[in-house]
MARBA-3410 file (N, C-alpha, C, O; in Angstrom, 1 decimal):
134
-68.9,-1.2,13.2,-68.2,-1.1,12.3,-67.5,-2.2,11.6,-67.2,-3.1,12.4 ~ -67.1,-2.5,10.2,-66.3,-3.8,9.9,-64.6,-3.3,9.5,-64.5,-2.3,8.8 ~ -63.9,-3.8,9.7,-62.7,-3.6,9.2,-62.1,-2.9,8.0,-61.4,-1.9,7.8 ~ -62.7,-4.3,7.1,-62.6,-3.9,5.8,-63.9,-3.8,5.0,-64.9,-4.4,5.5 ~ -64.0,-3.2,3.8,-64.5,-2.5,3.0,-64.5,-3.3,1.7,-63.8,-2.9,0.8
-65.4,-4.4,1.7,-65.2,-5.0,0.4,-65.9,-5.0,-1.1,-67.1,-4.9,-1.2 ~ -65.2,-5.0,-2.3,-65.9,-4.3,-3.6,-65.7,-5.1,-4.6,-64.7,-5.2,-5.2 ~ -66.5,-5.8,-4.8,-66.6,-7.0,-6.2,-66.8,-5.9,-7.4,-67.5,-4.9,-7.2 ~ -66.3,-6.1,-8.1,-65.7,-5.0,-9.2,-64.7,-5.8,-10.5,-63.6,-6.4,-10.3 ~ -65.2,-5.6,-11.7,-64.7,-6.1,-12.7,-64.7,-7.5,-13.0,-64.7,-8.2,-12.1
-64.5,-8.0,-14.3,-64.4,-9.6,-14.4,-63.8,-10.5,-13.5,-64.3,-11.5,-13.1 ~ -62.8,-9.9,-13.3,-62.0,-10.7,-11.6,-63.1,-11.2,-10.6,-63.1,-12.2,-9.9 ~ -64.3,-10.1,-10.6,-65.4,-10.4,-9.3,-66.3,-11.4,-10.0,-67.0,-11.7,-9.1 ~ -66.6,-12.1,-11.0,-66.8,-13.5,-10.9,-66.0,-14.8,-10.8,-66.6,-15.8,-10.8 ~ -64.7,-14.7,-10.7,-64.2,-15.8,-10.1,-63.4,-15.4,-8.2,-62.4,-15.8,-7.6
-64.6,-14.2,-7.7,-64.4,-14.6,-6.8,-63.4,-13.6,-6.2,-63.2,-13.6,-5.0 ~ -62.9,-12.9,-6.9,-61.9,-12.1,-6.3,-62.4,-10.9,-6.1,-63.3,-10.6,-6.8 ~ -62.0,-9.9,-4.9,-62.1,-8.8,-4.8,-61.3,-7.7,-3.7,-60.5,-8.0,-2.9 ~ -61.6,-6.5,-4.0,-61.0,-5.3,-3.6,-61.2,-5.2,-2.4,-62.4,-4.9,-2.1 ~ -60.1,-5.4,-0.9,-60.3,-5.0,0.2,-59.6,-4.1,0.5,-58.4,-4.2,0.6
-60.7,-2.8,1.0,-59.9,-1.3,1.5,-59.9,-1.5,2.7,-60.7,-2.4,3.0 ~ -59.2,-0.8,3.7,-59.2,-0.5,4.9,-60.1,0.5,5.2,-60.0,1.6,4.6 ~ -61.3,0.2,6.3,-61.8,1.4,6.6,-61.1,2.2,7.3,-61.4,3.3,7.3 ~ -60.1,1.7,8.2,-60.1,2.8,9.3,-58.6,3.4,8.7,-58.1,4.2,9.6 ~ -57.7,3.3,7.5,-57.2,4.1,6.7,-58.2,4.9,6.0,-57.5,5.8,5.6
-59.6,5.2,5.6,-60.2,5.8,4.9,-60.0,7.5,5.1,-60.5,7.9,6.2 ~ -59.5,8.1,4.5,-59.7,9.6,4.8,-61.1,10.5,4.1,-61.6,11.5,4.7 ~ -61.4,10.1,3.1,-62.5,11.0,2.3,-63.3,10.2,1.5,-63.0,9.0,1.2 ~ -64.2,10.5,1.0,-65.1,10.1,-0.1,-65.6,10.8,-1.1,-66.5,11.5,-0.6 ~ -65.5,11.0,-2.7,-65.9,11.5,-2.8,-67.4,11.1,-4.5,-67.0,10.2,-5.2
-68.2,11.4,-4.7,-69.1,10.6,-5.5,-69.1,11.5,-6.8,-69.3,12.7,-6.5 ~ -69.0,11.2,-8.0,-69.0,12.0,-9.4,-69.9,11.1,-10.5,-69.6,9.9,-10.7 ~ -71.1,11.6,-11.0,-71.5,11.4,-12.2,-70.9,11.9,-13.0,-70.6,13.0,-12.6 ~ -70.2,11.6,-14.7,-70.2,12.3,-15.7,-71.1,12.3,-16.7,-72.2,11.9,-16.3 ~ -71.1,12.7,-17.8,-71.9,12.8,-19.2,-72.5,11.6,-19.4,-73.7,11.4,-19.4
-71.5,10.6,-19.6,-72.2,9.2,-20.1,-72.5,8.4,-18.8,-72.2,7.2,-18.8 ~ -72.8,8.8,-17.9,-73.8,8.0,-17.4,-73.0,7.2,-16.5,-73.4,6.2,-15.8 ~ -72.1,7.5,-16.5,-70.6,6.5,-15.5,-70.7,7.1,-14.2,-70.1,8.2,-14.1 ~ -71.2,6.7,-13.3,-71.3,7.3,-11.7,-69.9,6.7,-10.9,-69.8,5.5,-10.5 ~ -68.9,7.7,-10.6,-67.4,7.1,-9.9,-67.3,7.7,-8.8,-67.4,8.9,-8.8
-67.0,6.8,-7.6,-66.8,7.0,-6.2,-64.9,7.1,-6.0,-63.9,6.4,-6.2 ~ -65.1,8.0,-5.8,-63.3,8.0,-5.0,-63.3,8.0,-3.5,-64.0,8.7,-2.7 ~ -62.1,7.1,-3.1,-61.9,7.1,-1.6,-60.6,7.5,-1.5,-59.9,6.7,-2.1 ~ -59.9,8.7,-0.8,-59.3,9.2,-0.7,-58.6,8.5,0.8,-59.1,8.6,1.9 ~ -57.1,7.7,0.5,-57.0,7.2,1.7,-56.1,8.3,2.5,-55.5,9.2,2.0
-55.9,8.0,3.6,-55.6,8.8,4.2,-53.6,8.5,5.2,-52.8,9.4,5.5 ~ -53.4,7.2,5.5,-52.0,7.2,6.0,-51.2,7.6,4.6,-51.6,7.4,3.4 ~ -49.6,8.5,5.4,-48.8,9.1,4.7,-48.4,7.5,3.9,-48.6,7.5,2.7 ~ -47.9,6.4,4.4,-47.5,5.6,4.0,-48.2,4.6,2.7,-47.6,3.9,1.9 ~ -49.3,4.7,2.7,-50.0,4.3,1.3,-51.5,5.6,1.1,-52.7,5.3,1.0
-50.9,6.7,1.1,-51.5,8.1,0.5,-52.0,7.7,-0.7,-51.1,7.8,-1.6 ~ -52.9,7.3,-1.1,-53.7,7.2,-2.5,-55.3,7.0,-2.9,-56.2,7.5,-2.2 ~ -55.6,6.3,-4.1,-57.3,6.5,-4.1,-57.7,5.5,-4.6,-57.4,5.2,-5.7 ~ -58.6,4.9,-3.9,-59.1,3.9,-5.0,-60.7,4.6,-5.7,-61.7,4.9,-5.1 ~ -60.3,4.7,-7.2,-61.4,4.8,-8.0,-62.0,3.7,-8.1,-61.3,2.7,-8.3
-63.5,3.6,-7.9,-64.7,2.6,-8.3,-66.2,3.0,-9.6,-67.3,3.3,-9.3 ~ -65.6,2.7,-10.7,-66.7,3.5,-11.5,-68.3,2.0,-11.6,-68.3,0.8,-11.4 ~ -69.0,2.6,-11.8,-70.5,2.4,-11.9,-71.1,3.2,-13.2,-71.4,4.3,-13.4 ~ -71.0,1.8,-14.2,-71.9,2.1,-15.4,-73.5,3.0,-15.7,-74.0,3.2,-14.6 ~ -73.9,3.2,-16.1,-75.7,3.6,-16.3,-76.2,2.3,-17.3,-75.4,1.5,-17.8
-77.0,2.4,-17.3,-77.8,1.1,-18.2,-77.4,1.1,-19.3,-77.2,2.2,-19.8 ~ -77.0,0.1,-19.8,-77.3,0.1,-21.4,-78.0,-0.1,-22.3,-78.7,-1.0,-22.3 ~ -78.0,1.2,-23.5,-78.4,1.2,-24.3,-79.6,2.0,-24.0,-80.6,1.8,-24.7 ~ -79.6,3.4,-22.8,-80.1,4.1,-23.3,-80.4,4.9,-21.6,-79.6,5.0,-20.7 ~ -81.3,5.2,-21.7,-81.9,5.8,-20.5,-81.9,4.8,-19.0,-82.3,3.7,-19.0
-81.2,5.6,-17.8,-81.6,4.7,-16.4,-82.7,4.9,-15.8,-83.3,4.0,-15.0 ~ -83.3,6.4,-16.2,-84.6,6.6,-15.5,-83.9,7.5,-14.3,-84.8,8.1,-13.6 ~ -82.4,7.8,-13.9,-82.2,8.6,-12.5,-81.6,9.9,-13.1,-81.2,10.0,-14.2 ~ -81.7,10.8,-12.5,-80.9,12.4,-13.1,-79.2,11.6,-12.6,-78.7,10.5,-12.2 ~ -78.7,12.7,-12.7,-77.1,12.4,-12.0,-76.8,12.9,-10.6,-75.9,12.6,-9.8
-77.8,13.6,-10.5,-78.1,14.1,-8.7,-78.5,12.5,-8.0,-78.0,12.2,-7.0 ~ -79.3,11.8,-8.5,-79.6,10.5,-8.2,-78.8,9.4,-8.1,-78.9,8.5,-7.2 ~ -77.8,9.5,-9.0,-76.7,8.1,-9.2,-75.9,8.2,-8.4,-75.2,7.2,-8.1 ~ -75.5,9.6,-7.8,-74.2,10.2,-7.1,-75.0,9.6,-5.9,-74.5,8.6,-5.3 ~ -76.2,10.2,-5.6,-76.8,9.7,-4.2,-77.2,8.0,-3.7,-77.3,7.4,-2.6
-77.2,7.8,-4.8,-77.3,6.1,-4.2,-76.3,5.4,-4.1,-76.3,4.4,-3.4 ~ -75.0,5.9,-5.0,-74.1,5.5,-4.8,-73.2,5.7,-3.2,-72.5,4.9,-2.6 ~ -73.5,7.2,-2.8,-73.2,7.6,-1.8,-73.8,6.8,-0.1,-73.3,6.6,1.0 ~ -74.9,6.8,-0.8,-75.8,5.5,0.2,-75.4,4.1,0.4,-75.6,3.4,1.4 ~ -74.8,3.8,-0.8,-74.6,2.1,-0.6,-72.9,2.3,-0.2,-72.2,1.3,-0.1
-72.3,3.6,-0.1,-71.0,3.6,0.8,-71.1,3.5,2.2,-70.4,2.8,3.0 ~ -72.4,4.4,2.5,-72.5,4.5,3.5,-73.3,3.3,4.2,-73.2,3.5,5.4 ~ -74.0,2.3,4.0,-74.6,1.6,4.5,-73.5,0.7,4.7,-73.3,0.3,5.9 ~ -72.8,0.2,3.9,-71.5,-0.9,3.6,-70.8,-0.3,4.9,-70.6,-1.2,5.7 ~ -70.3,1.0,5.3,-69.5,1.2,6.5,-70.5,0.4,7.7,-70.0,-0.6,8.3
-71.6,0.8,8.0,-72.6,0.8,8.9,-72.5,-0.7,9.3,-72.3,-1.0,10.5 ~ -72.7,-1.7,8.3,-73.1,-3.1,8.3,-72.0,-3.6,9.1,-71.0,-3.0,9.6 ~ -72.4,-5.0,9.1,-71.1,-5.9,10.2,-70.6,-5.3,11.1,-69.4,-5.2,11.1 ~ -71.5,-4.6,12.1,-70.8,-4.0,13.7,-69.8,-5.1,14.1,-70.1,-6.3,14.2 ~ -68.5,-4.7,14.3,-67.6,-5.8,15.1,-67.4,-6.9,14.2,-67.6,-8.0,14.7
-66.8,-6.7,12.6,-67.3,-7.9,12.0,-65.9,-7.4,11.2,-65.4,-6.3,11.4 ~ -65.1,-8.5,10.0,-63.6,-7.9,9.9,-64.3,-7.5,8.8,-64.0,-6.3,8.5 ~ -65.4,-8.1,7.7,-65.7,-7.4,6.4,-66.8,-7.2,6.2,-67.7,-7.9,6.5 ~ -67.0,-5.8,5.2,-68.4,-5.7,5.1,-68.1,-5.4,3.4,-67.0,-5.2,2.9 ~ -69.2,-5.3,2.7,-69.5,-5.8,0.9,-70.4,-4.3,0.6,-71.3,-4.0,1.4
-70.0,-3.5,-0.4,-69.9,-2.8,-1.0,-71.4,-3.2,-1.8,-71.4,-4.2,-2.5 ~ -72.9,-2.3,-1.4,-73.9,-3.2,-2.8,-74.1,-2.4,-3.9,-73.7,-1.3,-4.1 ~ -74.8,-3.4,-4.6,-74.9,-2.6,-5.7,-76.1,-1.9,-5.5,-77.0,-2.0,-4.6 ~ -75.8,-0.6,-7.3,-76.7,0.1,-7.3,-77.8,0.0,-8.3,-77.7,-0.8,-9.1 ~ -78.7,0.8,-8.3,-79.8,0.3,-9.1,-79.3,1.0,-10.9,-78.9,2.2,-11.0
-79.2,0.5,-11.7,-78.8,0.7,-13.2,-79.9,1.1,-14.2,-79.9,2.0,-15.0 ~ -80.7,0.4,-14.0,-82.5,0.8,-14.8,-83.7,0.7,-13.6,-83.7,-0.3,-12.9 ~ -84.5,1.6,-13.6,-85.9,1.5,-12.8,-86.8,0.4,-13.5,-86.6,0.1,-14.7 ~ -87.5,-0.1,-12.8,-88.0,-1.1,-13.5,-89.4,-0.6,-13.7,-89.9,-0.1,-12.7 ~ -90.4,-0.5,-15.1,-91.2,0.2,-16.2,-92.6,-1.0,-15.4,-92.5,-2.2,-15.5
-93.4,-0.5,-15.0,-94.4,-1.3,-15.3,-95.5,-0.7,-16.6,-95.2,0.4,-17.1 ~ -96.4,-1.2,-16.9,-96.8,-0.9,-17.8,-98.0,0.5,-17.5,-98.1,1.0,-16.4 ~ -98.6,0.7,-18.5,-99.3,2.1,-18.3,-100.8,1.3,-17.7,-101.1,0.3,-18.1 ~ -101.5,1.9,-16.8,-102.5,1.5,-16.1,-103.7,1.3,-17.2,-104.1,2.1,-18.0 ~ -104.2,-0.2,-16.9,-105.4,-0.4,-17.9,-106.9,-0.4,-16.8,-108.1,-0.4,-17.2
-106.4,-0.3,-15.2,-107.7,-0.5,-14.9,-108.1,-1.8,-14.3,-109.0,-2.0,-13.5 ~ -107.0,-2.9,-14.8,-107.1,-4.2,-14.3,-106.6,-4.4,-12.6,-105.7,-3.8,-12.0 ~ -107.4,-5.1,-12.4,-107.2,-6.1,-10.8,-106.1,-6.7,-11.1,-105.6,-6.8,-12.3 ~ -105.5,-7.4,-9.9,-104.5,-7.9,-9.9,-102.7,-7.8,-10.2,-102.1,-6.9,-9.7 ~ -102.2,-8.8,-10.9,-100.8,-8.3,-11.3,-101.0,-7.1,-12.4,-101.9,-6.7,-13.2
-99.3,-6.6,-12.0,-99.3,-5.2,-13.0,-98.1,-6.2,-13.7,-97.5,-7.1,-13.2 ~ -98.1,-5.8,-15.1,-97.2,-6.5,-16.2,-96.0,-5.6,-16.4,-96.3,-4.4,-16.3 ~ -94.8,-5.9,-16.6,-93.9,-4.9,-16.0,-93.1,-5.2,-17.5,-92.8,-6.3,-18.0 ~ -93.0,-3.9,-18.1,-92.8,-3.5,-19.3,-91.1,-3.3,-19.5,-90.8,-3.2,-20.7 ~ -90.2,-3.2,-18.6,-88.9,-3.1,-18.0,-88.5,-3.8,-17.4,-89.5,-4.0,-16.7
-87.4,-4.7,-16.9,-87.0,-5.0,-15.7,-86.1,-4.2,-14.5,-85.7,-3.1,-14.8 ~ -85.8,-4.6,-13.6,-85.1,-3.9,-12.8,-83.5,-4.8,-12.9,-83.2,-6.0,-12.8 ~ -82.9,-3.5,-13.0,-81.6,-4.3,-13.3,-80.7,-3.5,-12.6,-80.7,-2.3,-12.4 ~ -79.9,-4.3,-12.1,-78.6,-3.9,-10.9,-77.3,-3.2,-11.8,-77.5,-3.3,-13.1 ~ -76.2,-2.7,-11.4,-75.2,-2.0,-11.9,-74.4,-3.0,-11.2,-74.4,-3.2,-10.0
-73.7,-3.5,-12.2,-72.0,-4.1,-11.5,-70.5,-2.9,-11.4,-70.1,-2.1,-12.3 ~ -70.1,-3.1,-10.7,-69.1,-2.1,-10.4,-67.8,-2.7,-11.8,-67.5,-3.8,-12.3 ~ -67.4,-1.8,-12.1,-66.6,-2.3,-13.4,-65.0,-2.4,-13.1,-64.2,-3.3,-13.3 ~ -64.8,-1.0,-12.5,-63.7,-0.9,-11.5,-63.4,-0.5,-10.2,-63.9,0.4,-9.5 ~ -62.3,-1.2,-9.8,-61.8,-0.8,-8.3,-60.3,-0.6,-8.5,-59.4,-1.4,-8.0
-60.1,0.6,-9.2,-58.2,0.9,-9.2,-57.6,1.6,-8.3,-58.2,2.6,-8.0 ~ -56.4,1.3,-7.8,-55.6,2.1,-6.9,-54.4,2.6,-7.6,-53.8,2.0,-8.5 ~ -54.1,3.9,-7.1,-53.5,4.8,-7.6,-52.9,5.6,-6.4,-53.4,6.0,-5.3 ~ -51.5,5.6,-6.9,-50.6,6.7,-5.8,-50.7,8.1,-6.3,-50.2,9.1,-5.7
END
C-alpha cells in the first residue's frame, strides 16, 4: 500500500496540482449519492491533531441521465477508492482513479456484421472538489 492517496480534483488539477491524503491517518470513509446525481466521498481522518474530513465530489453526466442508479454510483466510487489503496505496494503515492459519468450506448442491433456504431460515447467524471475541513 502506498503512503499517500493523490486526488486530482477541480480546476487546479489541470495545472498539475493535486491533494495528497496520508493513508495511515485515514480513520473511515463514506460514499453518498444525492438527488442532483453528485456522488460524494467523505474521508474521516483519525489523528487527533488533524481530525477532520476530506470531501471529494464527483458530478453526474452533463445534461441528463448517467445510466447509473445512485447505488451504482456509490459502489463505483468506493471501488475506485479501494483500488487506489491497494495499488502501488511499497510506493509513495497512489492516484484515485476516475469513475464513469456516462455509459457508452451502442446503436440498436440491426443484424449487421462488424463494427457496432456508438450513439453516446463513454464519459469519465472528473473530481470537482477535494476539500479538507476540521
